[in-house]
N, CA, C, O and the ligand as a Tripos MOL2 file, in Angstrom:
@<TRIPOS>MOLECULE
protein
  305   303    77     0     0
PROTEIN
NO_CHARGES

@<TRIPOS>ATOM
      1 N          85.1970  133.5080   18.2960 N.3       1 MET1
      2 CA         86.4240  134.1070   18.7460 C.3       1 MET1
      3 C          87.6150  133.1550   18.9150 C.2       1 MET1
      4 O          88.7620  133.4670   18.5950 O.2       1 MET1
      5 N          87.2890  132.0540   19.4020 N.am      2 ALA2
      6 CA         88.3370  130.9880   19.6410 C.3       2 ALA2
      7 C          89.0110  130.5790   18.2040 C.2       2 ALA2
      8 O          90.1900  130.2370   18.1200 O.2       2 ALA2
      9 N          88.1960  130.6490   17.1750 N.am      3 LYS3
     10 CA         88.6520  130.2890   15.8060 C.3       3 LYS3
     11 C          89.7550  131.2690   15.4010 C.2       3 LYS3
     12 O          90.7740  130.8990   14.8180 O.2       3 LYS3
     13 N          89.5170  132.4610   15.7180 N.am      4 ILE4
     14 CA         90.5730  133.5230   15.2700 C.3       4 ILE4
     15 C          91.8280  133.3040   15.9930 C.2       4 ILE4
     16 O          92.9050  133.4190   15.4080 O.2       4 ILE4
     17 N          91.7430  132.9730   17.3150 N.am      5 LEU5
     18 CA         92.8750  132.7210   18.1290 C.3       5 LEU5
     19 C          93.6860  131.5750   17.5670 C.2       5 LEU5
     20 O          94.9160  131.6170   17.5450 O.2       5 LEU5
     21 N          92.9610  130.5180   17.0970 N.am      6 PHE6
     22 CA         93.6280  129.4290   16.5250 C.3       6 PHE6
     23 C          94.3730  129.6930   15.3040 C.2       6 PHE6
     24 O          95.4910  129.2390   15.0610 O.2       6 PHE6
     25 N          93.6600  130.4830   14.5230 N.am      7 LEU7
     26 CA         94.2240  130.9320   13.2280 C.3       7 LEU7
     27 C          95.5500  131.6740   13.4340 C.2       7 LEU7
     28 O          96.5460  131.3450   12.7900 O.2       7 LEU7
     29 N          95.5690  132.6650   14.3220 N.am      8 VAL8
     30 CA         96.7170  133.4510   14.7010 C.3       8 VAL8
     31 C          97.7560  132.5620   15.1110 C.2       8 VAL8
     32 O          98.8830  132.6670   14.6270 O.2       8 VAL8
     33 N          97.4550  131.6370   16.0190 N.am      9 LEU9
     34 CA         98.3990  130.7470   16.5770 C.3       9 LEU9
     35 C          99.0360  129.8490   15.5070 C.2       9 LEU9
     36 O         100.2340  129.5670   15.4970 O.2       9 LEU9
     37 N          98.1170  129.4140   14.5870 N.am     10 GLY10
     38 CA         98.5880  128.5550   13.5640 C.3      10 GLY10
     39 C          99.5800  129.3030   12.6180 C.2      10 GLY10
     40 O         100.5930  128.7590   12.1770 O.2      10 GLY10
     41 N          99.2140  130.5950   12.3340 N.am     11 LEU11
     42 CA        100.0840  131.5260   11.5090 C.3      11 LEU11
     43 C         101.4040  131.6520   12.2010 C.2      11 LEU11
     44 O         102.4340  131.5410   11.5360 O.2      11 LEU11
     45 N         101.4470  131.8790   13.4920 N.am     12 LEU12
     46 CA        102.6640  132.1860   14.2080 C.3      12 LEU12
     47 C         103.5270  130.9490   14.1760 C.2      12 LEU12
     48 O         104.7430  131.0120   13.9920 O.2      12 LEU12
     49 N         102.8440  129.7860   14.3670 N.am     13 LEU13
     50 CA        103.6170  128.5170   14.3010 C.3      13 LEU13
     51 C         104.2850  128.2950   13.0170 C.2      13 LEU13
     52 O         105.4440  127.8810   12.9750 O.2      13 LEU13
     53 N         103.5680  128.5650   11.9210 N.am     14 ALA14
     54 CA        104.0690  128.4320   10.5290 C.3      14 ALA14
     55 C         105.2250  129.3160   10.3370 C.2      14 ALA14
     56 O         106.2480  128.9600    9.7530 O.2      14 ALA14
     57 N         105.0220  130.5490   10.8760 N.am     15 TYR15
     58 CA        106.1090  131.5830   10.7000 C.3      15 TYR15
     59 C         107.3430  131.0230   11.4320 C.2      15 TYR15
     60 O         108.4430  131.0760   10.8820 O.2      15 TYR15
     61 N         107.2030  130.5320   12.5600 N.am     16 TRP16
     62 CA        108.3150  130.1320   13.4510 C.3      16 TRP16
     63 C         109.1170  129.0230   12.6650 C.2      16 TRP16
     64 O         110.3330  129.0800   12.4820 O.2      16 TRP16
     65 N         108.3180  128.0330   12.2320 N.am     17 ILE17
     66 CA        108.9390  126.8970   11.5820 C.3      17 ILE17
     67 C         109.6320  127.2800   10.3260 C.2      17 ILE17
     68 O         110.7190  126.7770   10.0430 O.2      17 ILE17
     69 N         109.0170  128.1980    9.5210 N.am     18 LEU18
     70 CA        109.6930  128.5990    8.3800 C.3      18 LEU18
     71 C         111.0000  129.3790    8.6430 C.2      18 LEU18
     72 O         111.9810  129.2820    7.9050 O.2      18 LEU18
     73 N         110.9480  130.1820    9.7740 N.am     19 LYS19
     74 CA        112.0930  130.9270   10.1700 C.3      19 LYS19
     75 C         113.2640  130.0580   10.5880 C.2      19 LYS19
     76 O         114.4220  130.3040   10.2480 O.2      19 LYS19
     77 N         112.8970  129.0110   11.3540 N.am     20 GLY20
     78 CA        113.8620  128.0140   11.8620 C.3      20 GLY20
     79 C         114.4970  127.2770   10.6840 C.2      20 GLY20
     80 O         115.7160  127.1080   10.6380 O.2      20 GLY20
     81 N         113.6470  126.8270    9.7070 N.am     21 TYR21
     82 CA        114.0220  126.1200    8.5800 C.3      21 TYR21
     83 C         114.9960  126.9630    7.7480 C.2      21 TYR21
     84 O         116.0250  126.4870    7.2690 O.2      21 TYR21
     85 N         114.6200  128.2270    7.6020 N.am     22 ARG22
     86 CA        115.5340  129.1120    6.7460 C.3      22 ARG22
     87 C         116.8910  129.2410    7.4130 C.2      22 ARG22
     88 O         117.9270  129.2090    6.7480 O.2      22 ARG22
     89 N         116.8810  129.3900    8.7580 N.am     23 ARG23
     90 CA        118.1700  129.5280    9.3810 C.3      23 ARG23
     91 C         119.0080  128.2780    9.2080 C.2      23 ARG23
     92 O         120.2230  128.3570    9.0250 O.2      23 ARG23
     93 N         118.3300  127.0660    9.2680 N.am     24 LYS24
     94 CA        119.0280  125.9210    9.0950 C.3      24 LYS24
     95 C         119.6340  125.7070    7.7530 C.2      24 LYS24
     96 O         120.7640  125.2440    7.6010 O.2      24 LYS24
     97 N         118.8010  126.0780    6.7370 N.am     25 ALA25
     98 CA        119.2210  125.9530    5.4110 C.3      25 ALA25
     99 C         120.2840  126.9710    5.0450 C.2      25 ALA25
    100 O         121.0710  126.7350    4.1290 O.2      25 ALA25
    101 N         120.3210  128.0430    5.7060 N.am     26 GLY26
    102 CA        121.2240  129.1320    5.3700 C.3      26 GLY26
    103 C         122.6060  128.9530    5.9340 C.2      26 GLY26
    104 O         123.4630  129.8100    5.7190 O.2      26 GLY26
    105 N         122.8490  127.9320    6.6100 N.am     27 LYS27
    106 CA        124.2440  127.6930    7.2300 C.3      27 LYS27
    107 C         125.1550  127.0960    6.2340 C.2      27 LYS27
    108 O         126.3460  127.0110    6.5310 O.2      27 LYS27
    109 N         124.7390  126.6720    5.0880 N.am     28 ASP28
    110 CA        125.5490  126.1860    4.0230 C.3      28 ASP28
    111 C         126.7310  127.1330    3.7240 C.2      28 ASP28
    112 O         126.5170  128.3450    3.6910 O.2      28 ASP28
    113 N         127.8790  126.6770    3.5200 N.am     29 GLY29
    114 CA        128.9870  127.4500    3.1840 C.3      29 GLY29
    115 C         129.6750  127.9890    4.3700 C.2      29 GLY29
    116 O         130.9040  128.0580    4.3940 O.2      29 GLY29
    117 N         128.9310  128.3790    5.3700 N.am     30 GLN30
    118 CA        129.5560  128.7830    6.6230 C.3      30 GLN30
    119 C         129.4840  127.8030    7.6470 C.2      30 GLN30
    120 O         128.4240  127.7160    8.2660 O.2      30 GLN30
    121 N         130.4860  127.0030    7.9510 N.am     31 PRO31
    122 CA        130.4610  125.9960    8.9720 C.3      31 PRO31
    123 C         130.2520  126.6300   10.3370 C.2      31 PRO31
    124 O         130.9860  127.5590   10.6740 O.2      31 PRO31
    125 N         129.3100  126.1910   11.1310 N.am     32 PRO32
    126 CA        129.2620  126.6280   12.4670 C.3      32 PRO32
    127 C         130.1810  125.8810   13.3490 C.2      32 PRO32
    128 O         130.6460  124.8090   12.9600 O.2      32 PRO32
    129 N         130.4770  126.3610   14.5020 N.am     33 GLN33
    130 CA        131.5600  125.7110   15.2500 C.3      33 GLN33
    131 C         130.8030  124.6240   16.0910 C.2      33 GLN33
    132 O         130.6390  124.7080   17.3080 O.2      33 GLN33
    133 N         130.3720  123.6170   15.3180 N.am     34 THR34
    134 CA        129.8540  122.3990   16.0560 C.3      34 THR34
    135 C         131.1580  121.5050   16.1510 C.2      34 THR34
    136 O         131.7730  121.2060   15.1270 O.2      34 THR34
    137 N         131.5270  121.1230   17.2970 N.am     35 GLY35
    138 CA        132.6250  120.1300   17.3750 C.3      35 GLY35
    139 C         132.1850  118.7150   17.0370 C.2      35 GLY35
    140 O         131.7150  118.4750   15.9250 O.2      35 GLY35
    141 N         132.3060  117.8780   17.8560 N.am     36 GLY36
    142 CA        131.5610  116.6040   17.7930 C.3      36 GLY36
    143 C         131.8160  115.6930   16.6850 C.2      36 GLY36
    144 O         132.9250  115.1880   16.5070 O.2      36 GLY36
    145 N         130.7860  115.4690   15.9200 N.am     37 GLU37
    146 CA        130.7610  114.2890   15.0080 C.3      37 GLU37
    147 C         131.3430  114.6150   13.6470 C.2      37 GLU37
    148 O         131.1560  113.8250   12.7220 O.2      37 GLU37
    149 N         132.0270  115.7150   13.4680 N.am     38 GLU38
    150 CA        132.5650  116.0820   12.1770 C.3      38 GLU38
    151 C         133.8080  115.1810   11.8940 C.2      38 GLU38
    152 O         134.5190  114.7510   12.8020 O.2      38 GLU38
    153 N         134.0150  114.9310   10.6050 N.am     39 ASP39
    154 CA        135.1680  114.2390   10.3340 C.3      39 ASP39
    155 C         136.4910  115.0550   10.5820 C.2      39 ASP39
    156 O         136.5680  116.2520   10.3070 O.2      39 ASP39
    157 N         137.4820  114.3570   11.0970 N.am     40 MET40
    158 CA        138.7260  115.0310   11.4440 C.3      40 MET40
    159 C         139.6940  114.6010   10.3460 C.2      40 MET40
    160 O         139.7700  113.4380    9.9480 O.2      40 MET40
    161 N         140.4440  115.6320    9.8710 N.am     41 VAL41
    162 CA        141.5250  115.3090    8.8600 C.3      41 VAL41
    163 C         142.9200  115.8020    9.3670 C.2      41 VAL41
    164 O         143.0300  116.5510   10.3380 O.2      41 VAL41
    165 N         143.7810  115.4190    8.7770 N.am     42 ARG42
    166 CA        145.1910  115.7180    9.1290 C.3      42 ARG42
    167 C         145.9530  116.5980    8.1480 C.2      42 ARG42
    168 O         145.9520  116.3070    6.9520 O.2      42 ARG42
    169 N         146.5980  117.6530    8.6030 N.am     43 CYS43
    170 CA        147.2980  118.4520    7.6770 C.3      43 CYS43
    171 C         148.4830  117.6150    7.1410 C.2      43 CYS43
    172 O         149.1890  116.9690    7.9150 O.2      43 CYS43
    173 N         148.6760  117.6350    5.8950 N.am     44 ALA44
    174 CA        149.8220  116.9500    5.2480 C.3      44 ALA44
    175 C         151.0770  117.5910    5.4610 C.2      44 ALA44
    176 O         152.1230  116.9750    5.2540 O.2      44 ALA44
    177 N         151.0670  118.8060    5.8660 N.am     45 GLN45
    178 CA        152.3040  119.5190    6.1060 C.3      45 GLN45
    179 C         152.8790  119.3480    7.5090 C.2      45 GLN45
    180 O         154.0130  118.9140    7.7140 O.2      45 GLN45
    181 N         151.9730  119.7380    8.5160 N.am     46 CYS46
    182 CA        152.3470  119.6970    9.9240 C.3      46 CYS46
    183 C         151.7860  118.5950   10.6890 C.2      46 CYS46
    184 O         152.2410  118.2930   11.7930 O.2      46 CYS46
    185 N         150.7970  117.9720   10.1330 N.am     47 GLY47
    186 CA        150.1640  116.7310   10.8550 C.3      47 GLY47
    187 C         149.1390  117.2030   11.9210 C.2      47 GLY47
    188 O         148.6410  116.3650   12.6730 O.2      47 GLY47
    189 N         148.8190  118.4620   12.0080 N.am     48 VAL48
    190 CA        147.8120  118.8370   12.9560 C.3      48 VAL48
    191 C         146.4150  118.2290   12.4960 C.2      48 VAL48
    192 O         146.1640  118.0540   11.3040 O.2      48 VAL48
    193 N         145.5810  117.9390   13.4510 N.am     49 HIS49
    194 CA        144.2120  117.5230   13.0360 C.3      49 HIS49
    195 C         143.2460  118.6120   13.1600 C.2      49 HIS49
    196 O         143.2630  119.4250   14.0850 O.2      49 HIS49
    197 N         142.3740  118.6030   12.1670 N.am     50 LEU50
    198 CA        141.3740  119.6940   12.2820 C.3      50 LEU50
    199 C         140.0890  119.1160   11.4980 C.2      50 LEU50
    200 O         140.1460  118.1720   10.7090 O.2      50 LEU50
    201 N         138.9370  119.8190   11.8320 N.am     51 PRO51
    202 CA        137.6700  119.4090   11.1460 C.3      51 PRO51
    203 C         137.8020  119.5460    9.7500 C.2      51 PRO51
    204 O         138.4630  120.4700    9.2760 O.2      51 PRO51
    205 N         137.1730  118.6240    8.9780 N.am     52 ARG52
    206 CA        137.2550  118.6140    7.5710 C.3      52 ARG52
    207 C         136.7560  119.9510    7.0030 C.2      52 ARG52
    208 O         137.3230  120.4370    6.0250 O.2      52 ARG52
    209 N         135.7520  120.5350    7.5650 N.am     53 SER53
    210 CA        135.0870  121.7200    7.0190 C.3      53 SER53
    211 C         136.0710  122.9780    7.1260 C.2      53 SER53
    212 O         135.9190  124.0090    6.4700 O.2      53 SER53
    213 N         137.0880  122.7540    8.0310 N.am     54 GLU54
    214 CA        137.9780  123.9450    8.2100 C.3      54 GLU54
    215 C         139.3500  123.7160    7.4220 C.2      54 GLU54
    216 O         140.2610  124.5440    7.4340 O.2      54 GLU54
    217 N         139.3930  122.6110    6.7980 N.am     55 SER55
    218 CA        140.6120  122.3080    6.1380 C.3      55 SER55
    219 C         140.6210  122.8150    4.6130 C.2      55 SER55
    220 O         139.6050  123.2250    4.0510 O.2      55 SER55
    221 N         141.7940  122.7450    4.0540 N.am     56 LEU56
    222 CA        141.8390  122.9610    2.6170 C.3      56 LEU56
    223 C         142.2520  121.7150    1.9950 C.2      56 LEU56
    224 O         143.0660  120.9810    2.5550 O.2      56 LEU56
    225 N         141.7240  121.4250    0.8370 N.am     57 THR57
    226 CA        141.9530  120.2430    0.1800 C.3      57 THR57
    227 C         142.5980  120.4930   -1.2380 C.2      57 THR57
    228 O         142.1570  121.3090   -2.0480 O.2      57 THR57
    229 N         143.6820  119.6970   -1.4310 N.am     58 THR58
    230 CA        144.3250  119.7720   -2.7790 C.3      58 THR58
    231 C         144.7270  118.3210   -3.0460 C.2      58 THR58
    232 O         145.4610  117.6830   -2.2910 O.2      58 THR58
    233 N         144.1870  117.8420   -4.1900 N.am     59 GLY59
    234 CA        144.6450  116.5180   -4.6460 C.3      59 GLY59
    235 C         144.4210  115.3740   -3.5420 C.2      59 GLY59
    236 O         145.1730  114.4110   -3.3930 O.2      59 GLY59
    237 N         143.3870  115.6080   -2.8710 N.am     60 GLY60
    238 CA        143.1000  114.4510   -1.8460 C.3      60 GLY60
    239 C         143.8320  114.5940   -0.5820 C.2      60 GLY60
    240 O         143.7550  113.7350    0.2970 O.2      60 GLY60
    241 N         144.5920  115.7320   -0.4610 N.am     61 GLN61
    242 CA        145.3240  115.8640    0.8620 C.3      61 GLN61
    243 C         144.7770  117.1380    1.4290 C.2      61 GLN61
    244 O         144.3130  118.0360    0.7260 O.2      61 GLN61
    245 N         144.8570  117.1720    2.7780 N.am     62 PHE62
    246 CA        144.2880  118.1330    3.6140 C.3      62 PHE62
    247 C         145.3250  119.0820    4.2140 C.2      62 PHE62
    248 O         146.4330  118.6630    4.5480 O.2      62 PHE62
    249 N         144.9740  120.3250    4.3470 N.am     63 PHE63
    250 CA        145.9720  121.3070    4.9360 C.3      63 PHE63
    251 C         145.1680  122.1380    6.0300 C.2      63 PHE63
    252 O         143.9590  122.3580    5.9700 O.2      63 PHE63
    253 N         145.9580  122.5320    6.9620 N.am     64 CYS64
    254 CA        145.3120  123.4040    7.9730 C.3      64 CYS64
    255 C         145.3390  124.8570    7.5400 C.2      64 CYS64
    256 O         144.5060  125.5860    8.0760 O.2      64 CYS64
    257 N         146.1340  125.3710    6.6870 N.am     65 SER65
    258 CA        146.1760  126.6790    6.3560 C.3      65 SER65
    259 C         146.7430  126.8880    4.8730 C.2      65 SER65
    260 O         147.3660  125.9660    4.3470 O.2      65 SER65
    261 N         146.5450  128.0240    4.2350 N.am     66 PRO66
    262 CA        146.9170  128.1930    2.9940 C.3      66 PRO66
    263 C         148.4420  128.1270    2.8560 C.2      66 PRO66
    264 O         148.9910  127.7200    1.8320 O.2      66 PRO66
    265 N         149.0910  128.5480    3.9420 N.am     67 GLU67
    266 CA        150.5730  128.5340    3.9700 C.3      67 GLU67
    267 C         151.1000  127.0760    3.8660 C.2      67 GLU67
    268 O         152.0680  126.8220    3.1500 O.2      67 GLU67
    269 N         150.5070  126.1940    4.5290 N.am     68 HIS68
    270 CA        150.9180  124.8540    4.4710 C.3      68 HIS68
    271 C         150.5790  124.2290    3.1800 C.2      68 HIS68
    272 O         151.3350  123.3850    2.6990 O.2      68 HIS68
    273 N         149.5340  124.5740    2.6110 N.am     69 GLN69
    274 CA        149.1070  124.1640    1.3830 C.3      69 GLN69
    275 C         150.2030  124.5400    0.3490 C.2      69 GLN69
    276 O         150.6040  123.7380   -0.4950 O.2      69 GLN69
    277 N         150.6400  125.7580    0.4650 N.am     70 ARG70
    278 CA        151.6640  126.2500   -0.4950 C.3      70 ARG70
    279 C         152.9570  125.5750   -0.2020 C.2      70 ARG70
    280 O         153.6460  125.1020   -1.1060 O.2      70 ARG70
    281 N         153.2900  125.5280    1.0420 N.am     71 LEU71
    282 CA        154.5920  124.9260    1.3180 C.3      71 LEU71
    283 C         154.6520  123.4170    0.8020 C.2      71 LEU71
    284 O         155.6700  122.9700    0.2730 O.2      71 LEU71
    285 N         153.6360  122.7530    0.9670 N.am     72 HIS72
    286 CA        153.5760  121.2890    0.6210 C.3      72 HIS72
    287 C         153.7130  121.1640   -0.9160 C.2      72 HIS72
    288 O         154.3110  120.2030   -1.4000 O.2      72 HIS72
    289 N         153.1730  122.1130   -1.6700 N.am     73 GLN73
    290 CA        153.1830  121.9870   -3.0720 C.3      73 GLN73
    291 C         154.5590  122.3880   -3.5440 C.2      73 GLN73
    292 O         155.0740  121.8180   -4.5060 O.2      73 GLN73
    293 N         155.1940  123.4050   -2.8550 N.am     74 LYS74
    294 CA        156.5610  123.7830   -3.4620 C.3      74 LYS74
    295 C         157.5480  123.6680   -2.3250 C.2      74 LYS74
    296 O         157.8970  124.6520   -1.6720 O.2      74 LYS74
    297 N         157.9720  122.4930   -2.1110 N.am     75 PRO75
    298 CA        158.9540  122.2930   -1.0470 C.3      75 PRO75
    299 C         160.3110  122.8780   -1.4890 C.2      75 PRO75
    300 O         160.7950  122.5990   -2.5860 O.2      75 PRO75
    301 N         160.9100  123.6980   -0.6030 N.am     76 SER76
    302 CA        162.2040  124.3090   -1.0720 C.3      76 SER76
    303 C         163.0250  124.4040    0.1870 C.2      76 SER76
    304 O         164.1630  124.8710    0.1480 O.2      76 SER76
    305 ZN        149.5120  122.5020    8.8240 Zn       77 ZN77
@<TRIPOS>BOND
     1     1     2 1
     2     2     3 1
     3     3     4 2
     4     3     5 am
     5     5     6 1
     6     6     7 1
     7     7     8 2
     8     7     9 am
     9     9    10 1
    10    10    11 1
    11    11    12 2
    12    11    13 am
    13    13    14 1
    14    14    15 1
    15    15    16 2
    16    15    17 am
    17    17    18 1
    18    18    19 1
    19    19    20 2
    20    19    21 am
    21    21    22 1
    22    22    23 1
    23    23    24 2
    24    23    25 am
    25    25    26 1
    26    26    27 1
    27    27    28 2
    28    27    29 am
    29    29    30 1
    30    30    31 1
    31    31    32 2
    32    31    33 am
    33    33    34 1
    34    34    35 1
    35    35    36 2
    36    35    37 am
    37    37    38 1
    38    38    39 1
    39    39    40 2
    40    39    41 am
    41    41    42 1
    42    42    43 1
    43    43    44 2
    44    43    45 am
    45    45    46 1
    46    46    47 1
    47    47    48 2
    48    47    49 am
    49    49    50 1
    50    50    51 1
    51    51    52 2
    52    51    53 am
    53    53    54 1
    54    54    55 1
    55    55    56 2
    56    55    57 am
    57    57    58 1
    58    58    59 1
    59    59    60 2
    60    59    61 am
    61    61    62 1
    62    62    63 1
    63    63    64 2
    64    63    65 am
    65    65    66 1
    66    66    67 1
    67    67    68 2
    68    67    69 am
    69    69    70 1
    70    70    71 1
    71    71    72 2
    72    71    73 am
    73    73    74 1
    74    74    75 1
    75    75    76 2
    76    75    77 am
    77    77    78 1
    78    78    79 1
    79    79    80 2
    80    79    81 am
    81    81    82 1
    82    82    83 1
    83    83    84 2
    84    83    85 am
    85    85    86 1
    86    86    87 1
    87    87    88 2
    88    87    89 am
    89    89    90 1
    90    90    91 1
    91    91    92 2
    92    91    93 am
    93    93    94 1
    94    94    95 1
    95    95    96 2
    96    95    97 am
    97    97    98 1
    98    98    99 1
    99    99   100 2
   100    99   101 am
   101   101   102 1
   102   102   103 1
   103   103   104 2
   104   103   105 am
   105   105   106 1
   106   106   107 1
   107   107   108 2
   108   107   109 am
   109   109   110 1
   110   110   111 1
   111   111   112 2
   112   111   113 am
   113   113   114 1
   114   114   115 1
   115   115   116 2
   116   115   117 am
   117   117   118 1
   118   118   119 1
   119   119   120 2
   120   119   121 am
   121   121   122 1
   122   122   123 1
   123   123   124 2
   124   123   125 am
   125   125   126 1
   126   126   127 1
   127   127   128 2
   128   127   129 am
   129   129   130 1
   130   130   131 1
   131   131   132 2
   132   131   133 am
   133   133   134 1
   134   134   135 1
   135   135   136 2
   136   135   137 am
   137   137   138 1
   138   138   139 1
   139   139   140 2
   140   139   141 am
   141   141   142 1
   142   142   143 1
   143   143   144 2
   144   143   145 am
   145   145   146 1
   146   146   147 1
   147   147   148 2
   148   147   149 am
   149   149   150 1
   150   150   151 1
   151   151   152 2
   152   151   153 am
   153   153   154 1
   154   154   155 1
   155   155   156 2
   156   155   157 am
   157   157   158 1
   158   158   159 1
   159   159   160 2
   160   159   161 am
   161   161   162 1
   162   162   163 1
   163   163   164 2
   164   163   165 am
   165   165   166 1
   166   166   167 1
   167   167   168 2
   168   167   169 am
   169   169   170 1
   170   170   171 1
   171   171   172 2
   172   171   173 am
   173   173   174 1
   174   174   175 1
   175   175   176 2
   176   175   177 am
   177   177   178 1
   178   178   179 1
   179   179   180 2
   180   179   181 am
   181   181   182 1
   182   182   183 1
   183   183   184 2
   184   183   185 am
   185   185   186 1
   186   186   187 1
   187   187   188 2
   188   187   189 am
   189   189   190 1
   190   190   191 1
   191   191   192 2
   192   191   193 am
   193   193   194 1
   194   194   195 1
   195   195   196 2
   196   195   197 am
   197   197   198 1
   198   198   199 1
   199   199   200 2
   200   199   201 am
   201   201   202 1
   202   202   203 1
   203   203   204 2
   204   203   205 am
   205   205   206 1
   206   206   207 1
   207   207   208 2
   208   207   209 am
   209   209   210 1
   210   210   211 1
   211   211   212 2
   212   211   213 am
   213   213   214 1
   214   214   215 1
   215   215   216 2
   216   215   217 am
   217   217   218 1
   218   218   219 1
   219   219   220 2
   220   219   221 am
   221   221   222 1
   222   222   223 1
   223   223   224 2
   224   223   225 am
   225   225   226 1
   226   226   227 1
   227   227   228 2
   228   227   229 am
   229   229   230 1
   230   230   231 1
   231   231   232 2
   232   231   233 am
   233   233   234 1
   234   234   235 1
   235   235   236 2
   236   235   237 am
   237   237   238 1
   238   238   239 1
   239   239   240 2
   240   239   241 am
   241   241   242 1
   242   242   243 1
   243   243   244 2
   244   243   245 am
   245   245   246 1
   246   246   247 1
   247   247   248 2
   248   247   249 am
   249   249   250 1
   250   250   251 1
   251   251   252 2
   252   251   253 am
   253   253   254 1
   254   254   255 1
   255   255   256 2
   256   255   257 am
   257   257   258 1
   258   258   259 1
   259   259   260 2
   260   259   261 am
   261   261   262 1
   262   262   263 1
   263   263   264 2
   264   263   265 am
   265   265   266 1
   266   266   267 1
   267   267   268 2
   268   267   269 am
   269   269   270 1
   270   270   271 1
   271   271   272 2
   272   271   273 am
   273   273   274 1
   274   274   275 1
   275   275   276 2
   276   275   277 am
   277   277   278 1
   278   278   279 1
   279   279   280 2
   280   279   281 am
   281   281   282 1
   282   282   283 1
   283   283   284 2
   284   283   285 am
   285   285   286 1
   286   286   287 1
   287   287   288 2
   288   287   289 am
   289   289   290 1
   290   290   291 1
   291   291   292 2
   292   291   293 am
   293   293   294 1
   294   294   295 1
   295   295   296 2
   296   295   297 am
   297   297   298 1
   298   298   299 1
   299   299   300 2
   300   299   301 am
   301   301   302 1
   302   302   303 1
   303   303   304 2
@<TRIPOS>SUBSTRUCTURE
     1 MET1         2 RESIDUE 1 A MET
     2 ALA2         6 RESIDUE 1 A ALA
     3 LYS3        10 RESIDUE 1 A LYS
     4 ILE4        14 RESIDUE 1 A ILE
     5 LEU5        18 RESIDUE 1 A LEU
     6 PHE6        22 RESIDUE 1 A PHE
     7 LEU7        26 RESIDUE 1 A LEU
     8 VAL8        30 RESIDUE 1 A VAL
     9 LEU9        34 RESIDUE 1 A LEU
    10 GLY10       38 RESIDUE 1 A GLY
    11 LEU11       42 RESIDUE 1 A LEU
    12 LEU12       46 RESIDUE 1 A LEU
    13 LEU13       50 RESIDUE 1 A LEU
    14 ALA14       54 RESIDUE 1 A ALA
    15 TYR15       58 RESIDUE 1 A TYR
    16 TRP16       62 RESIDUE 1 A TRP
    17 ILE17       66 RESIDUE 1 A ILE
    18 LEU18       70 RESIDUE 1 A LEU
    19 LYS19       74 RESIDUE 1 A LYS
    20 GLY20       78 RESIDUE 1 A GLY
    21 TYR21       82 RESIDUE 1 A TYR
    22 ARG22       86 RESIDUE 1 A ARG
    23 ARG23       90 RESIDUE 1 A ARG
    24 LYS24       94 RESIDUE 1 A LYS
    25 ALA25       98 RESIDUE 1 A ALA
    26 GLY26      102 RESIDUE 1 A GLY
    27 LYS27      106 RESIDUE 1 A LYS
    28 ASP28      110 RESIDUE 1 A ASP
    29 GLY29      114 RESIDUE 1 A GLY
    30 GLN30      118 RESIDUE 1 A GLN
    31 PRO31      122 RESIDUE 1 A PRO
    32 PRO32      126 RESIDUE 1 A PRO
    33 GLN33      130 RESIDUE 1 A GLN
    34 THR34      134 RESIDUE 1 A THR
    35 GLY35      138 RESIDUE 1 A GLY
    36 GLY36      142 RESIDUE 1 A GLY
    37 GLU37      146 RESIDUE 1 A GLU
    38 GLU38      150 RESIDUE 1 A GLU
    39 ASP39      154 RESIDUE 1 A ASP
    40 MET40      158 RESIDUE 1 A MET
    41 VAL41      162 RESIDUE 1 A VAL
    42 ARG42      166 RESIDUE 1 A ARG
    43 CYS43      170 RESIDUE 1 A CYS
    44 ALA44      174 RESIDUE 1 A ALA
    45 GLN45      178 RESIDUE 1 A GLN
    46 CYS46      182 RESIDUE 1 A CYS
    47 GLY47      186 RESIDUE 1 A GLY
    48 VAL48      190 RESIDUE 1 A VAL
    49 HIS49      194 RESIDUE 1 A HIS
    50 LEU50      198 RESIDUE 1 A LEU
    51 PRO51      202 RESIDUE 1 A PRO
    52 ARG52      206 RESIDUE 1 A ARG
    53 SER53      210 RESIDUE 1 A SER
    54 GLU54      214 RESIDUE 1 A GLU
    55 SER55      218 RESIDUE 1 A SER
    56 LEU56      222 RESIDUE 1 A LEU
    57 THR57      226 RESIDUE 1 A THR
    58 THR58      230 RESIDUE 1 A THR
    59 GLY59      234 RESIDUE 1 A GLY
    60 GLY60      238 RESIDUE 1 A GLY
    61 GLN61      242 RESIDUE 1 A GLN
    62 PHE62      246 RESIDUE 1 A PHE
    63 PHE63      250 RESIDUE 1 A PHE
    64 CYS64      254 RESIDUE 1 A CYS
    65 SER65      258 RESIDUE 1 A SER
    66 PRO66      262 RESIDUE 1 A PRO
    67 GLU67      266 RESIDUE 1 A GLU
    68 HIS68      270 RESIDUE 1 A HIS
    69 GLN69      274 RESIDUE 1 A GLN
    70 ARG70      278 RESIDUE 1 A ARG
    71 LEU71      282 RESIDUE 1 A LEU
    72 HIS72      286 RESIDUE 1 A HIS
    73 GLN73      290 RESIDUE 1 A GLN
    74 LYS74      294 RESIDUE 1 A LYS
    75 PRO75      298 RESIDUE 1 A PRO
    76 SER76      302 RESIDUE 1 A SER
    77 ZN77       305 GROUP 0 **** ****
């Protein structure tokens, strides 16, 4: 009887681990709001600092928004 319990427990554990792993792997593309240790970059247009994952990059320069990206490319 104890064997079955162990088996069920083991399966449950494996399921949990797989589930957790999937959630971790699935975060790619959508940056979570982790502050902390992420690289901060500076908007080339307005100079505001923001996490690299939230910035837009063009030609090695970072921007805080599509508007600033456009403004910087076409100054007028
Ligand atoms: Zn900006």
